[in-house]
C-alpha positions as CSV (number, residue, x, y, z in Angstrom):
1,M,-100.8,75.5,17.9
2,R,-100.1,75.3,22.0
3,M,-102.5,72.5,21.7
4,L,-100.5,70.7,19.3
5,S,-97.4,71.5,20.9
6,L,-99.0,70.8,24.6
7,T,-99.9,67.4,23.3
8,A,-96.9,66.9,21.5
9,A,-95.0,67.8,25.2
10,V,-96.9,65.3,26.8
11,S,-96.3,63.0,24.2
12,A,-92.1,62.6,24.5
13,A,-92.5,63.2,28.6
14,L,-94.9,60.0,28.5
15,I,-92.3,58.2,26.0
16,V,-89.2,59.4,28.8
17,A,-91.6,57.8,31.3
18,A,-91.9,54.1,29.7
19,L,-88.6,54.3,28.3
20,A,-86.7,55.3,32.1
21,S,-89.3,52.4,33.4
22,A,-88.4,50.0,30.9
23,A,-84.6,50.8,31.5
24,S,-85.4,50.5,35.0
25,A,-86.6,46.9,35.5
26,Q,-84.4,43.6,35.6
27,Q,-83.9,41.7,34.1
28,L,-83.3,37.9,34.1
29,V,-82.4,35.4,31.5
30,V,-83.2,31.4,32.9
31,A,-81.8,28.2,31.0
32,T,-84.6,25.7,31.3
33,F,-85.7,22.7,29.1
34,G,-88.4,22.9,27.1
35,G,-91.7,21.2,26.5
36,S,-94.2,20.5,29.3
37,F,-91.5,21.4,32.1
38,A,-91.1,24.8,30.3
39,E,-94.6,25.9,30.1
40,D,-95.0,24.2,33.7
41,T,-92.3,26.8,34.8
42,K,-94.1,29.4,33.7
43,T,-96.4,28.8,35.8
44,C,-95.2,27.8,38.8
45,N,-92.6,30.0,39.1
46,V,-92.0,32.7,36.4
47,Q,-95.2,34.1,36.2
48,P,-95.4,34.5,40.2
49,F,-91.8,35.5,40.2
50,E,-92.4,38.6,38.1
51,K,-95.8,39.7,39.5
52,A,-93.6,39.8,42.7
53,T,-90.4,41.4,41.9
54,G,-91.5,44.1,38.7
55,A,-89.1,41.7,36.6
56,K,-88.8,40.7,33.1
57,V,-87.9,36.4,33.1
58,V,-86.3,35.7,30.0
59,I,-86.8,31.8,29.1
60,Q,-83.6,29.9,27.2
61,L,-84.6,26.7,26.2
62,G,-82.1,23.8,26.0
63,N,-80.8,20.9,27.8
64,S,-78.3,19.6,29.7
65,V,-75.7,19.4,27.5
66,Q,-76.6,22.5,25.9
67,H,-77.1,24.4,29.1
68,A,-73.7,23.2,30.1
69,A,-71.8,23.9,26.5
70,A,-72.7,27.8,26.7
71,I,-71.6,28.0,30.3
72,R,-68.5,26.8,29.5
73,A,-68.5,28.8,25.9
74,M,-69.5,31.7,28.0
75,G,-66.1,31.5,29.4
76,G,-66.8,33.6,33.1
77,K,-69.0,35.9,31.4
78,P,-72.0,34.1,30.7
79,T,-75.7,36.4,29.7
80,Y,-77.4,33.0,31.3
81,D,-78.9,34.7,35.7
82,V,-79.6,30.5,36.6
83,A,-79.7,27.6,34.6
84,Y,-81.4,24.2,35.0
85,M,-79.5,20.8,34.7
86,D,-78.3,17.2,35.6
87,N,-76.6,17.6,39.1
88,S,-73.6,15.4,37.1
89,L,-72.9,18.4,35.2
90,A,-73.2,20.9,37.3
91,T,-70.5,18.6,39.7
92,Q,-68.2,19.0,36.3
93,L,-68.8,22.9,36.5
94,M,-68.4,23.5,39.3
95,G,-65.1,21.9,39.5
96,E,-63.8,23.8,36.6
97,G,-64.7,26.8,39.1
98,L,-67.6,28.4,36.3
99,L,-70.5,28.3,39.4
100,Q,-71.5,31.2,41.5
101,P,-72.3,29.6,45.2
102,L,-75.9,30.0,46.3
103,D,-75.7,32.3,49.7
104,A,-78.0,30.1,51.7
105,S,-78.7,33.5,54.4
106,K,-80.3,35.3,51.0
107,L,-82.8,32.3,50.7
108,T,-85.7,32.6,52.7
109,S,-86.7,29.5,51.8
110,Y,-82.9,27.3,53.4
111,P,-84.2,26.2,56.4
112,D,-87.2,23.9,55.2
113,V,-85.4,22.6,52.3
114,D,-83.8,19.2,52.8
115,K,-80.3,20.3,53.2
116,A,-79.3,17.1,51.3
117,A,-80.5,18.8,47.8
118,F,-77.7,21.3,48.2
119,G,-74.6,20.0,46.2
120,P,-70.9,19.9,47.8
121,G,-69.8,24.0,49.1
122,D,-73.6,25.0,48.0
123,G,-72.5,24.6,44.5
124,Y,-76.3,24.3,43.3
125,V,-79.3,23.3,44.8
126,A,-81.8,20.4,43.6
127,F,-85.2,21.8,43.1
128,E,-86.8,18.2,42.8
129,I,-86.1,14.6,42.7
130,S,-87.1,12.3,40.3
131,A,-85.9,8.5,39.5
132,T,-86.4,5.7,37.7
133,A,-88.3,2.7,38.7
134,I,-91.2,0.1,37.8
135,T,-93.8,1.5,36.1
136,Y,-96.5,-1.2,35.4
137,N,-100.3,-2.3,34.1
138,P,-102.1,-3.1,37.2
139,K,-104.9,-4.4,35.6
140,V,-102.3,-7.2,34.1
141,V,-99.3,-7.4,36.4
142,T,-102.0,-7.5,39.1
143,T,-99.5,-8.0,42.2
144,P,-97.7,-5.2,42.4
145,P,-94.3,-4.9,41.6
146,T,-91.3,-4.9,44.9
147,S,-87.6,-5.5,43.4
148,W,-86.1,-5.1,40.3
149,N,-85.7,-8.5,40.4
150,D,-89.4,-9.1,39.4
151,L,-88.3,-7.3,36.0
152,F,-86.4,-10.9,34.5
153,D,-89.4,-12.8,35.6
154,P,-90.2,-15.1,32.7
155,K,-94.1,-14.4,32.6
156,Y,-92.3,-10.9,31.2
157,K,-90.8,-11.8,28.4
158,G,-91.8,-10.7,25.4
159,R,-94.3,-8.4,27.0
160,I,-91.2,-5.6,29.0
161,A,-88.6,-2.7,27.4
162,I,-85.9,-1.9,28.9
163,G,-84.1,1.5,28.2
164,D,-80.9,1.4,26.0
165,I,-78.4,2.9,27.5
166,T,-77.6,6.4,25.5
167,G,-80.9,7.4,28.2
168,T,-80.9,8.1,32.0
169,S,-83.0,5.4,32.5
170,G,-80.9,2.3,30.6
171,V,-77.9,3.7,32.7
172,Q,-79.7,3.6,36.0
173,F,-81.2,0.3,35.4
174,L,-78.5,-0.9,34.3
175,M,-76.6,0.3,37.9
176,A,-79.5,-0.5,40.0
177,V,-79.6,-4.0,38.7
178,N,-75.2,-4.6,38.9
179,K,-75.5,-3.2,42.8
180,M,-78.5,-5.7,43.8
181,R,-75.8,-8.2,42.3
182,G,-73.6,-7.5,44.7
183,G,-71.9,-5.0,41.7
184,T,-70.3,-1.5,41.7
185,L,-69.4,1.4,40.0
186,D,-65.6,-0.4,39.0
187,D,-67.2,-4.0,38.5
188,M,-70.1,-3.7,36.9
189,D,-69.7,-7.5,35.4
190,P,-73.2,-8.3,37.2
191,G,-74.9,-5.5,35.8
192,F,-73.9,-6.6,32.1
193,A,-74.8,-10.1,32.8
194,A,-78.3,-9.7,34.1
195,L,-79.3,-7.3,31.5
196,K,-77.8,-9.5,28.7
197,E,-80.1,-11.6,28.7
198,L,-83.0,-9.3,29.6
199,A,-82.2,-7.7,26.8
200,A,-82.8,-11.3,24.7
201,N,-86.6,-11.3,26.7
202,S,-87.5,-7.2,25.9
203,V,-89.4,-5.9,23.2
204,T,-87.2,-3.1,22.5
205,L,-84.0,-1.0,24.2
206,Y,-85.9,2.5,23.9
207,T,-83.8,5.5,23.4
208,Q,-86.7,7.8,24.2
209,A,-88.8,8.1,26.8
210,D,-92.1,8.5,24.8
211,Q,-91.8,5.1,22.9
212,L,-93.0,3.6,25.7
213,V,-96.2,5.6,25.9
214,S,-97.3,3.7,22.3
215,L,-96.4,0.3,23.8
216,F,-98.6,0.2,26.8
217,Q,-101.6,1.5,24.9
218,R,-101.2,-1.3,22.6
219,G,-100.1,-3.8,25.5
220,D,-97.1,-4.9,23.5
221,I,-95.6,-4.0,27.4
222,V,-97.3,-4.1,30.2
223,I,-93.5,-3.5,32.3
224,A,-91.2,-1.5,32.3
225,P,-88.4,0.5,34.4
226,W,-89.3,4.2,33.1
227,Y,-89.9,7.6,35.4
228,P,-92.6,8.6,37.6
229,D,-93.7,11.6,36.1
230,R,-93.8,10.7,32.3
231,T,-96.2,8.0,35.0
232,G,-98.4,10.3,36.2
233,A,-98.5,12.3,32.7
234,Q,-100.0,8.7,31.1
235,I,-102.2,7.8,34.1
236,D,-103.9,11.4,33.4
237,K,-104.1,11.2,30.4
238,G,-106.0,7.6,30.9
239,L,-103.5,4.7,30.6
240,D,-103.8,2.1,32.6
241,L,-100.0,2.7,34.8
242,A,-99.4,2.3,38.5
243,V,-96.1,3.4,40.3
244,A,-93.7,0.6,42.5
245,Y,-90.6,1.5,43.9
246,P,-88.3,-1.3,44.4
247,K,-86.6,-2.2,48.2
248,E,-83.6,-2.3,46.7
249,G,-83.6,1.2,45.9
250,A,-84.5,3.4,43.3
251,V,-82.5,5.7,41.1
252,G,-82.4,9.2,41.8
253,I,-82.7,11.9,39.5
254,K,-82.0,14.8,40.5
255,P,-82.3,18.3,38.4
256,V,-80.5,21.2,39.9
257,L,-80.8,24.7,39.5
258,V,-77.4,26.6,39.0
259,I,-75.8,30.5,38.6
260,P,-73.1,30.6,36.7
261,K,-70.3,32.8,38.1
262,G,-70.9,36.2,37.0
263,A,-74.1,35.8,36.1
264,P,-75.2,39.4,34.9
265,D,-77.7,40.0,38.5
266,L,-76.3,37.6,41.3
267,E,-79.3,38.8,43.6
268,L,-82.0,38.7,41.1
269,A,-81.0,35.4,40.4
270,L,-81.0,34.3,44.2
271,K,-84.4,35.7,44.0
272,Y,-85.5,33.1,41.7
273,V,-83.9,30.0,42.8
274,D,-85.8,31.3,46.8
275,A,-89.1,31.6,44.6
276,V,-88.4,27.7,43.0
277,L,-87.6,26.5,46.1
278,S,-90.5,27.9,48.0
279,V,-93.8,26.2,49.6
280,E,-95.8,27.8,47.0
281,G,-93.6,26.8,44.1
282,Q,-93.0,23.9,44.9
283,T,-96.1,23.0,45.3
284,C,-97.4,24.0,42.1
285,F,-94.5,22.1,40.2
286,S,-94.7,19.2,42.2
287,G,-98.3,19.1,41.4
288,R,-97.6,19.3,37.8
289,Q,-94.9,17.0,36.9
290,Y,-95.5,14.1,39.2
291,A,-91.9,14.7,41.3
292,A,-91.0,14.8,44.8
293,P,-90.7,18.2,46.3
294,V,-87.2,19.0,48.6
295,N,-89.6,21.6,50.4
296,Q,-90.2,19.8,53.5
297,K,-93.0,21.6,54.1
298,V,-94.7,21.2,51.1
299,K,-97.8,19.0,51.1
300,L,-99.3,16.3,48.5
301,S,-102.4,15.7,47.6
302,D,-103.1,11.8,47.9
303,K,-102.8,11.4,43.5
304,I,-99.6,12.8,44.1
305,K,-98.3,10.8,46.7
306,K,-99.2,7.2,44.4
307,I,-96.6,8.5,41.8
308,V,-94.0,10.5,43.9
309,A,-91.5,9.1,45.8
310,T,-92.4,9.7,49.8
311,G,-91.6,8.2,52.9
312,D,-89.4,5.5,53.3
313,D,-90.1,5.6,49.4
314,Y,-87.2,9.1,49.0
315,K,-85.5,8.0,52.3
316,N,-84.2,4.7,50.4
317,L,-83.6,6.5,46.8
318,W,-80.7,5.8,45.7
319,F,-77.9,8.2,44.7
320,P,-74.7,7.2,42.5
321,D,-71.3,9.4,42.7
322,P,-72.7,11.7,39.7
323,K,-68.1,12.1,38.9
324,A,-67.7,8.0,39.2
325,V,-70.8,7.5,36.3
326,A,-69.3,9.9,34.3
327,S,-65.9,8.5,34.6
328,H,-67.4,5.6,33.2
329,L,-70.6,6.4,30.8
330,V,-68.0,6.3,27.0
331,E,-67.0,3.1,29.1
332,W,-70.2,1.8,29.8
333,T,-71.2,2.4,26.2
334,H,-69.0,0.9,23.9
335,R,-69.2,-2.2,26.6
336,W,-73.2,-2.4,25.9
337,Q,-73.0,-2.0,22.4
338,R,-71.0,-5.3,22.9
339,E,-72.7,-6.9,24.5
340,V,-76.0,-6.1,25.0
341,A,-77.6,-4.1,22.0
342,R,-76.1,-6.8,19.5
């Protein structure tokens, strides 16, 4: 009986200790994107962060719109500590007073990060830079394209696809062509006129980025405005593709990290952001996602350099004003349906 009592006491003590440990362990809720992005986030950021801090990271999957809507619905009492989203939505949330400005003094990686990665008032920070550029089959397009104008070459009639305006590449290509032909975000006439012409030569106006994979595989298309990260992933799978950055400037994409105002654990959230921006986190993630790092100490392999924007291509990226784009997008979408997609 004494042995049983002793065993029970030891077991109880172990349970209490385990519960105390669990209670003391910090938990961070991170809202991120799904698919391979989530897997690479876990490998490059979450797992090293958990090992370094002893904290437990809980992942919530969704897209930018869903994450922004959730933060609004939480009304200043978020369950998220950190969220990934598009910079245009982050700009809106910042304007609504729903984001916690990032305390740069608590980011050890801050000196090494491109300051252009930070939003106004350090309200958010980009963790990578992607783009809408030109993807092509180098076995067919033997002279690499150098300009958005190259996509209008008659030899590509029936061998090109362009994105619908409902997708990022579609609206960014429209803005790029419009700018190249003298338009502004308040005057999109040149862009719409150009894409109305090009749409007639296109195999499809794709609405999902991965629609292009089978089209390139079958040889139905040989060139398209597309994303370097998707291109790199398909090159890894054996598809004959290459990326070109037009001299007028590819259109930059800034996915960002935000901390909602009232985040349950602000200090831990800042440590997570710092880990994502670190040389180690950026090197791992850029290599897996084929995206340009914002930490300027990251050294990319030759393989990655062939895909991501570096050097002059990086400096030449064009980032349209997210507020201006948001204010016009509904109008542009209606016009697209009337003039381009019909």
